[in-house]
C-alpha positions in Angstrom: -3.1 -11.0 -12.7 -2.9 -14.3 -14.4 -4.3 -15.0 -17.9 -5.8 -18.4 -17.0 -7.9 -19.4 -14.1 -6.5 -22.3 -12.0 -9.5 -23.8 -10.3 -7.3 -26.2 -8.3 -5.8 -23.2 -6.3 -8.0 -21.9 -3.5 -9.1 -18.3 -4.0 -11.1 -15.6 -2.2 -13.0 -12.4 -3.1 -11.3 -9.0 -2.8 -13.4 -8.0 0.2 -12.5 -11.2 2.0 -8.8 -10.7 1.1 -8.9 -7.1 2.3 -10.4 -8.1 5.7 -7.9 -10.9 6.0 -4.9 -8.7 5.2 -6.2 -5.6 7.1 -5.9 -3.6 3.8 -8.5 -1.8 1.7 -10.3 -3.5 -1.1 -9.0 -0.8 -3.5 -5.4 -1.5 -2.5 -5.9 -5.3 -3.0 -7.3 -4.5 -6.5 -4.4 -2.3 -7.2 -2.0 -5.1 -6.2 -3.8 -7.5 -8.5 -3.7 -5.0 -11.5 0.0 -4.4 -10.9 0.7 -8.2 -10.7 2.0 -8.1 -7.2 -0.8 -10.4 -6.2 -1.9 -13.3 -8.3 -5.6 -13.6 -9.1 -8.1 -13.2 -11.9 -10.9 -11.0 -12.9 -14.3 -12.6 -13.3 -16.7 -10.1 -14.9 -16.2 -7.0 -12.7 -15.1 -8.8 -9.6 -11.5 -9.7 -8.7 -10.6 -12.9 -7.0 -7.2 -13.4 -5.2 -5.4 -16.7 -4.9 -5.1 -17.5 -1.2 -1.5 -18.7 -1.4 -0.5 -15.5 -3.2 -2.0 -13.3 -0.5 -0.3 -15.4 2.2 3.0 -15.0 0.5 2.5 -11.3 0.1 1.6 -10.9 3.8 4.7 -12.8 5.0 7.2 -10.7 2.9 8.6 -7.8 4.9 7.7 -4.4 3.5 9.2 -1.0 4.2 6.9 1.2 6.3 5.4 4.3 4.7 5.7 7.9 5.8 4.9 8.6 9.4 3.4 12.1 8.7 4.4 15.5 7.7 7.9 16.6 8.3 8.4 19.3 10.9 10.2 22.5 9.8 13.5 23.0 11.5 13.5 25.9 13.9 15.9 28.7 13.4 18.2 29.7 16.2 16.9 32.8 18.0 20.1 34.7 17.2 19.7 34.1 13.5 16.2 35.5 13.4 17.3 38.5 15.4 20.3 39.1 13.0 17.9 38.8 10.0 15.5 41.3 11.6 18.3 43.8 12.2 19.3 43.6 8.5 15.8 44.3 7.4 15.6 47.6 9.4 
């Protein structure tokens, strides 16, 4: 978030930025609050500088988690050994 508004730089609304980037409006707003994206807040609405969004989209990012981890299966012999001890 910048403290001053630069009217010479093109900007867009967060819904337009979210559609352009394929991200949610809430995530765009979070990036603005964290300072990852440059923009400004006008009343309750956030506006994103277009060049900042383009720069963010061109930087490579690490992909997130792919889903829950699968539990490793025990060897059948180990489970039989454990069952024998419990008897």
